[in-house]
C-alpha positions as CSV (number, residue, x, y, z in Angstrom):
1,M,-4.1,38.1,4.6
2,P,-3.4,36.0,1.6
3,T,-3.0,32.3,2.3
4,E,-0.2,30.1,1.1
5,I,-1.2,26.8,-0.5
6,L,1.4,24.3,0.6
7,M,2.6,21.2,-1.0
8,P,0.5,18.5,0.8
9,A,1.5,15.1,2.2
10,L,-0.7,13.0,0.1
11,S,0.6,9.7,1.4
12,P,2.1,8.5,4.7
13,T,5.5,8.2,3.0
14,M,5.6,11.4,1.1
15,E,8.4,13.9,1.9
16,E,8.5,15.6,-1.5
17,G,6.7,15.3,-4.8
18,T,6.4,16.5,-8.3
19,L,3.9,19.1,-9.3
20,A,2.8,17.3,-12.4
21,K,0.1,19.6,-13.6
22,W,-1.9,22.7,-12.5
23,L,-5.6,22.4,-13.0
24,V,-6.1,26.2,-12.3
25,K,-4.4,29.4,-13.3
26,A,-3.8,32.8,-11.7
27,G,-7.1,34.6,-11.4
28,D,-9.3,31.5,-11.1
29,T,-11.9,31.3,-8.3
30,V,-11.9,28.0,-6.4
31,N,-14.2,26.5,-3.8
32,S,-13.4,24.0,-1.1
33,G,-13.1,20.6,-2.6
34,D,-12.2,21.8,-6.1
35,L,-9.3,20.1,-7.8
36,I,-6.4,22.4,-8.3
37,A,-3.4,20.3,-9.2
38,E,-2.1,16.8,-10.0
39,I,0.8,15.8,-7.8
40,E,3.1,12.8,-8.2
41,T,4.1,11.2,-4.9
42,D,6.5,8.3,-4.3
43,K,3.6,5.9,-5.1
44,A,1.1,7.5,-7.3
45,T,-0.2,10.5,-9.2
46,M,-2.9,12.1,-7.1
47,E,-5.3,15.0,-7.4
48,F,-5.0,17.8,-4.9
49,E,-8.1,19.7,-3.8
50,A,-8.5,23.2,-2.5
51,V,-9.4,23.5,1.2
52,D,-10.5,27.1,1.2
53,E,-12.6,29.3,-1.1
54,G,-11.0,32.2,-2.8
55,V,-9.1,33.4,-5.8
56,I,-5.8,32.0,-7.0
57,S,-3.5,35.0,-6.9
58,E,-0.2,33.4,-8.0
59,L,1.3,30.0,-8.9
60,L,4.6,29.8,-7.2
61,V,5.8,26.4,-8.5
62,A,5.8,25.6,-12.2
63,E,4.3,22.5,-13.7
64,G,6.7,19.6,-13.9
65,S,8.8,20.8,-10.9
66,E,10.4,17.8,-9.1
67,G,11.5,17.4,-5.6
68,V,9.1,20.0,-4.1
69,A,9.2,19.4,-0.3
70,V,6.1,18.9,1.7
71,N,4.9,22.2,3.2
72,T,6.6,24.3,0.5
73,A,4.3,27.1,-0.7
74,I,3.2,26.3,-4.2
75,A,0.5,29.0,-4.7
76,I,-1.1,32.1,-3.1
77,L,-4.9,32.2,-2.4
78,L,-6.8,35.4,-1.8
79,V,-9.9,35.0,0.4
80,D,-12.7,37.3,1.5
81,G,-11.9,40.1,-1.0
82,E,-8.2,40.3,-0.1
83,E,-5.9,42.0,-2.6
84,A,-2.6,40.7,-4.0
85,G,0.6,42.1,-2.6
86,A,-0.2,41.7,1.1
87,K,2.1,39.5,3.1
88,P,0.8,35.8,3.1
89,T,0.0,34.1,6.4
90,A,3.1,32.5,7.8
91,K,3.8,28.8,7.3
92,P,3.9,26.5,10.3
93,T,7.1,26.9,12.3
94,E,7.0,23.7,14.2
95,T,6.3,20.2,12.9
96,A,5.5,16.9,14.5
97,P,5.1,13.4,13.0
98,A,1.5,12.6,12.1
99,P,0.0,9.2,12.7
100,A,0.7,7.3,9.5
101,A,-1.9,5.0,8.0
102,S,-1.3,1.3,7.7
103,V,0.6,0.4,4.6
104,S,0.1,-2.6,2.4
105,A,2.8,-2.9,-0.1
106,V,6.3,-4.2,-0.3
107,V,7.1,-0.7,-1.4
108,S,5.0,1.0,1.2
109,S,6.6,2.5,4.2
110,V,5.9,5.4,6.5
111,S,7.3,8.8,7.1
112,P,6.1,11.5,9.5
113,Q,3.8,14.1,8.1
114,P,4.4,17.8,8.9
115,L,1.7,19.4,11.0
116,A,0.9,22.8,12.4
117,E,1.2,23.8,16.0
118,K,-1.3,22.0,18.2
119,S,-4.4,24.0,19.3
120,D,-7.8,23.2,20.8
121,R,-9.6,24.3,17.7
122,V,-10.0,21.7,15.0
123,F,-9.4,23.0,11.5
124,A,-10.9,20.8,8.7
125,T,-12.4,21.2,5.3
126,P,-16.1,20.8,4.9
127,L,-15.6,17.6,2.9
128,A,-13.4,16.2,5.6
129,R,-16.0,17.0,8.3
130,R,-18.7,15.4,6.3
131,I,-16.7,12.2,5.7
132,A,-15.7,12.1,9.4
133,K,-19.3,12.4,10.5
134,Q,-20.4,9.7,8.1
135,N,-17.8,7.3,9.4
136,G,-18.0,8.3,13.1
137,V,-14.4,9.6,13.1
138,D,-13.4,12.0,15.9
139,L,-11.6,14.8,14.1
140,G,-9.7,15.6,17.3
141,A,-7.8,12.3,16.8
142,V,-6.9,13.1,13.2
143,S,-3.7,14.9,12.2
144,G,-4.1,17.3,9.3
145,S,-1.7,17.4,6.3
146,G,-3.3,20.4,4.6
147,P,-2.1,24.0,4.8
148,H,-1.4,25.0,8.4
149,G,-2.3,21.6,9.7
150,R,-5.9,21.7,8.3
151,I,-7.5,18.3,8.1
152,I,-8.4,17.3,4.5
153,K,-10.3,14.3,3.0
154,A,-7.3,12.1,2.7
155,D,-6.4,12.5,6.4
156,V,-9.8,11.2,7.5
157,E,-9.8,8.3,5.0
158,N,-6.2,7.3,6.0
159,L,-6.9,7.1,9.8
160,S,-6.0,3.6,10.9
161,A,-6.0,1.6,14.1
162,S,-2.4,0.6,13.4
163,A,-1.2,4.1,12.7
164,A,0.7,4.8,15.9
165,P,2.8,1.6,16.0
166,I,3.8,1.9,12.4
167,A,4.7,5.6,12.7
168,K,7.4,4.6,15.2
169,S,9.3,2.8,12.5
170,A,9.5,5.8,10.2
171,A,12.6,7.3,11.7
172,P,14.7,4.0,11.5
173,I,13.7,3.6,7.9
174,A,14.8,7.1,7.0
175,K,18.1,6.5,8.8
176,Q,18.7,3.2,7.0
177,V,18.3,4.9,3.6
178,I,20.6,7.7,4.6
179,A,23.2,5.3,5.9
180,S,23.1,3.3,2.7
181,S,23.6,6.5,0.6
182,A,26.5,7.5,2.8
183,T,28.5,4.4,1.7
184,S,28.0,5.0,-2.0
185,D,31.4,6.5,-2.5
186,S,33.2,3.6,-0.9
187,V,31.2,1.1,-3.1
188,K,32.0,3.1,-6.2
189,A,35.6,3.1,-5.3
190,M,35.7,-0.7,-5.8
191,Y,34.6,-0.2,-9.4
192,V,36.7,2.8,-10.3
193,D,38.3,0.9,-13.2
194,R,35.0,-0.6,-14.5
195,E,32.4,0.8,-16.7
196,Y,28.9,1.2,-15.2
197,E,25.8,3.4,-15.3
198,E,24.8,5.2,-12.1
199,V,21.1,5.1,-11.4
200,P,19.9,7.5,-8.6
201,L,17.3,6.1,-6.3
202,N,13.8,7.5,-6.8
203,G,11.3,7.8,-3.9
204,M,9.8,4.3,-4.5
205,R,13.1,2.6,-4.6
206,K,14.3,4.3,-1.4
207,I,11.2,3.1,0.4
208,I,11.7,-0.4,-0.9
209,A,15.2,-0.4,0.4
210,G,14.2,1.0,3.8
211,R,11.1,-1.1,4.2
212,L,12.7,-4.4,3.4
213,T,15.7,-3.7,5.4
214,E,13.5,-3.0,8.4
215,A,11.4,-6.1,7.8
216,K,14.4,-8.5,7.6
217,Q,16.2,-6.8,10.6
218,T,13.2,-6.6,13.0
219,I,10.7,-9.4,12.0
220,P,11.6,-13.0,13.2
221,H,10.7,-14.8,10.0
222,F,10.1,-18.5,9.8
223,Y,9.0,-20.5,6.7
224,L,6.5,-23.3,6.1
225,R,6.6,-25.1,2.7
226,R,4.0,-27.2,1.0
227,D,3.4,-28.8,-2.4
228,I,-0.2,-28.5,-3.7
229,L,-1.8,-30.7,-6.3
230,I,-3.8,-28.4,-8.5
231,D,-5.2,-30.6,-11.3
232,D,-8.7,-30.4,-9.8
233,L,-8.4,-26.6,-9.5
234,L,-7.3,-26.3,-13.1
235,S,-10.2,-28.4,-14.3
236,F,-12.7,-26.5,-12.1
237,R,-11.3,-23.2,-13.3
238,S,-11.8,-24.3,-16.9
239,Q,-15.4,-25.2,-16.3
240,L,-16.1,-21.9,-14.5
241,N,-14.5,-19.8,-17.3
242,K,-16.7,-21.5,-19.9
243,K,-19.7,-20.4,-17.9
244,L,-18.3,-16.9,-17.3
245,A,-17.2,-16.3,-20.9
246,S,-20.5,-14.5,-21.8
247,R,-19.8,-12.0,-19.0
248,D,-16.3,-11.4,-20.3
249,I,-14.8,-12.8,-17.0
250,K,-11.8,-15.1,-17.0
251,L,-10.6,-16.4,-13.7
252,S,-6.9,-16.8,-13.1
253,V,-5.2,-19.3,-10.7
254,N,-4.3,-16.3,-8.6
255,D,-7.9,-15.5,-8.1
256,F,-8.4,-18.9,-6.5
257,I,-5.3,-18.4,-4.4
258,I,-6.7,-15.1,-3.1
259,K,-10.0,-16.7,-2.2
260,A,-8.4,-19.7,-0.6
261,C,-6.2,-17.5,1.6
262,A,-9.2,-15.3,2.5
263,L,-11.3,-18.2,3.6
264,A,-8.4,-19.8,5.5
265,L,-7.9,-16.7,7.5
266,Q,-11.6,-17.0,8.6
267,D,-11.0,-20.7,9.4
268,V,-8.0,-19.9,11.5
269,P,-8.9,-16.4,12.9
270,A,-6.0,-16.3,15.3
271,A,-3.7,-16.1,12.3
272,N,-5.7,-13.2,10.7
273,A,-3.6,-10.7,12.7
274,V,-1.0,-7.9,12.5
275,W,1.9,-6.8,14.7
276,A,1.2,-3.5,16.5
277,E,4.5,-3.2,18.5
278,D,3.0,-3.7,22.0
279,R,0.1,-5.8,21.0
280,V,-1.4,-8.0,18.3
281,L,-4.5,-6.8,16.4
282,K,-6.8,-9.7,15.4
283,M,-8.7,-8.6,12.3
284,V,-12.4,-9.6,11.7
285,K,-12.5,-9.6,7.9
286,S,-10.0,-11.0,5.5
287,D,-8.2,-8.1,3.7
288,V,-5.7,-9.7,1.4
289,A,-2.9,-7.8,-0.3
290,V,-1.5,-9.0,-3.6
291,A,1.9,-8.0,-4.9
292,V,1.9,-6.3,-8.4
293,A,5.1,-5.6,-10.2
294,I,5.4,-2.2,-11.7
295,E,8.3,-0.3,-13.3
296,G,10.9,0.4,-10.6
297,G,9.2,-1.4,-7.8
298,L,6.1,-3.1,-6.4
299,F,2.6,-2.3,-5.1
300,T,0.5,-4.6,-3.0
301,P,-3.1,-3.4,-3.4
302,V,-5.6,-4.7,-0.9
303,L,-8.7,-6.7,-1.7
304,Q,-10.9,-5.9,1.3
305,D,-13.5,-8.4,2.6
306,S,-12.1,-11.0,0.3
307,D,-13.8,-13.8,2.3
308,T,-17.3,-12.6,1.4
309,K,-16.7,-11.8,-2.3
310,T,-17.2,-14.2,-5.2
311,L,-14.4,-15.4,-7.4
312,S,-15.7,-13.3,-10.3
313,T,-15.8,-10.2,-8.1
314,L,-12.3,-10.7,-6.8
315,S,-11.1,-11.3,-10.4
316,T,-12.6,-8.1,-11.7
317,E,-11.3,-6.0,-8.7
318,M,-7.8,-7.5,-8.9
319,K,-7.5,-6.7,-12.6
320,D,-8.7,-3.1,-12.0
321,L,-6.3,-2.6,-9.0
322,A,-3.4,-4.1,-10.9
323,A,-3.9,-1.9,-13.9
324,R,-4.2,1.2,-11.8
325,A,-1.2,0.2,-9.8
326,R,0.9,0.0,-12.9
327,D,-0.3,3.5,-13.9
328,K,0.4,4.7,-10.3
329,K,-3.3,5.7,-10.0
330,L,-4.1,3.9,-6.7
331,A,-5.6,5.9,-3.9
332,P,-3.9,5.4,-0.5
333,H,-6.8,3.4,1.0
334,E,-6.4,0.9,-1.9
335,Y,-2.8,-0.1,-0.9
336,Q,-2.8,0.4,2.9
337,G,-3.9,-2.1,5.4
338,G,-4.5,-5.9,5.1
339,S,-3.2,-8.6,7.4
340,F,-1.9,-11.1,4.8
341,A,-0.2,-10.8,1.4
342,I,0.4,-13.0,-1.6
343,S,3.4,-12.8,-4.0
344,N,3.0,-15.0,-7.1
345,L,6.0,-15.5,-9.3
346,G,4.7,-18.7,-10.9
347,M,3.8,-17.0,-14.1
348,M,7.5,-16.1,-14.5
349,G,8.5,-19.8,-14.2
350,I,9.8,-19.6,-10.6
351,D,9.4,-23.0,-8.9
352,N,9.6,-21.6,-5.3
353,F,11.0,-18.7,-3.3
354,D,10.8,-17.1,0.1
355,A,8.9,-13.7,0.3
356,V,9.7,-11.0,2.8
357,I,6.9,-10.1,5.2
358,N,5.4,-6.7,4.7
359,P,4.9,-5.1,8.1
360,P,2.6,-5.0,10.0
361,H,1.2,-8.2,8.2
362,G,1.5,-11.5,10.1
363,A,2.4,-13.6,7.0
364,I,2.9,-13.6,3.3
365,L,2.4,-16.6,0.8
366,A,5.0,-17.0,-1.9
367,V,3.6,-18.9,-4.9
368,G,5.6,-20.8,-7.5
369,A,4.7,-22.3,-10.8
370,G,2.4,-25.3,-11.3
371,K,4.4,-28.0,-13.0
372,R,3.8,-31.6,-14.0
373,K,5.8,-33.8,-11.7
374,P,5.9,-37.5,-10.7
375,V,3.9,-38.2,-7.5
376,V,2.8,-41.2,-5.5
377,D,-1.0,-41.5,-5.3
378,P,-3.0,-42.6,-2.1
379,D,-2.8,-46.2,-3.3
380,G,1.0,-46.1,-3.4
381,D,1.2,-46.1,-7.2
382,L,3.5,-43.7,-9.1
383,T,1.7,-41.3,-11.3
384,S,2.0,-37.6,-12.4
385,A,0.2,-34.5,-11.3
386,T,0.4,-30.7,-11.6
387,V,2.2,-29.5,-8.5
388,M,2.4,-26.0,-7.2
389,S,5.0,-25.2,-4.5
390,V,4.2,-22.5,-1.9
391,T,6.1,-21.0,1.0
392,L,4.4,-19.2,3.9
393,S,6.7,-16.6,5.5
394,V,5.4,-16.0,9.1
395,D,6.1,-13.4,11.7
396,H,6.8,-15.5,14.8
397,R,5.7,-12.6,17.1
398,V,2.2,-12.9,15.7
399,I,1.8,-16.5,14.6
400,D,3.5,-19.6,16.2
401,G,4.6,-22.6,14.2
402,A,1.6,-24.8,14.8
403,L,-0.8,-22.0,14.1
404,G,1.0,-21.2,10.9
405,A,0.9,-24.9,9.8
406,E,-2.9,-24.9,10.5
407,L,-3.3,-21.8,8.3
408,L,-1.3,-23.3,5.5
409,Q,-3.2,-26.6,5.7
410,S,-6.5,-24.7,5.3
411,I,-5.1,-22.9,2.2
412,V,-4.0,-26.3,0.7
413,D,-7.4,-27.9,1.4
414,Y,-9.2,-25.1,-0.5
415,L,-6.9,-25.2,-3.4
416,E,-6.9,-29.0,-3.7
417,S,-10.8,-29.1,-3.3
418,P,-11.7,-25.8,-5.0
419,I,-15.5,-26.4,-5.0
420,A,-15.4,-25.8,-1.3
421,M,-14.8,-22.1,-2.0
422,L,-18.3,-21.9,-3.3
423,A,-19.9,-23.4,-0.2
């Protein structure tokens, strides 16, 4: 029988999407893995691939259609010589939440993914099987988000050790957003005699609201503050940039902060950890997330293995991730995960601030502007220096006060003696 191609869940938070563009038309023959559409999720515009071979019989959803719910039929596929007009195979009648991948953005949250009824047979695309084999992934442990619960490439790539604990928080987040929207009439009533513009919440803003509400309600934050003298860093940066100019590389202060945090997490490995509901996961490598402001929200793309990468590599990767974040072109694995985050508002003139922890991360560093200030030198003389204020927001369930202070001290040491980052 003809097969319905369903709107996929292309990210852990996706409940509906916009069918931005069809890459096929009725009558086209497609193979497994062929790109058939571009779909806008709450976070990005992503390409959707076919999971079966056959002929596109009919496109059921027009280009540009918004609010298309996950698991809605968007096209009909004829396979094995089938003819148009036959009744398509039925869509799944039962759903269950899929394990969501770890998220790494202030805007990133989780929502259950619809699945087909459970059976002993594993349905997966050839590409998904190949990736699973290469990475040693047991397909039996992967929940499929493709048509009728079939496992696709993204499902294998998104599998994360912290999936199950995070998935538990999806329902409360959804309830929080719904609860907020239920009070909108009472809020508007207070401004009935005032002029205003009503701005509906898009998918990203709903997730920011739910995610940050969850974070502040459930994470016991505490804050550690330090002033960092960065004159040596600025001088060292200037020297390096002169040497790197021929390679068209220009290091930013933020690049040094990323590297310093990555190395500090290795120096204090007990702080390189995430909260997993009933346990703490201590990470081996330093995967550092960095907040990037985009229109309508934030992304925090993750720089994996930051401790082993050079400053120039980190700089190049960060520029690429930031550019694609602003264009909403990041793949899920590029903004999910990490154990630690950085939010830098110094370039906007902010002296200091407190950042909200992005679960399941153990901490986030808020970075203010470097400004010339009077200081007392080691000899007791009054002088001036460029001072950068930072605040480390810490999840007390993961990191205790003394451990957090040790981590922050290590960050300070690297930034005040930046040549140590090259050792």
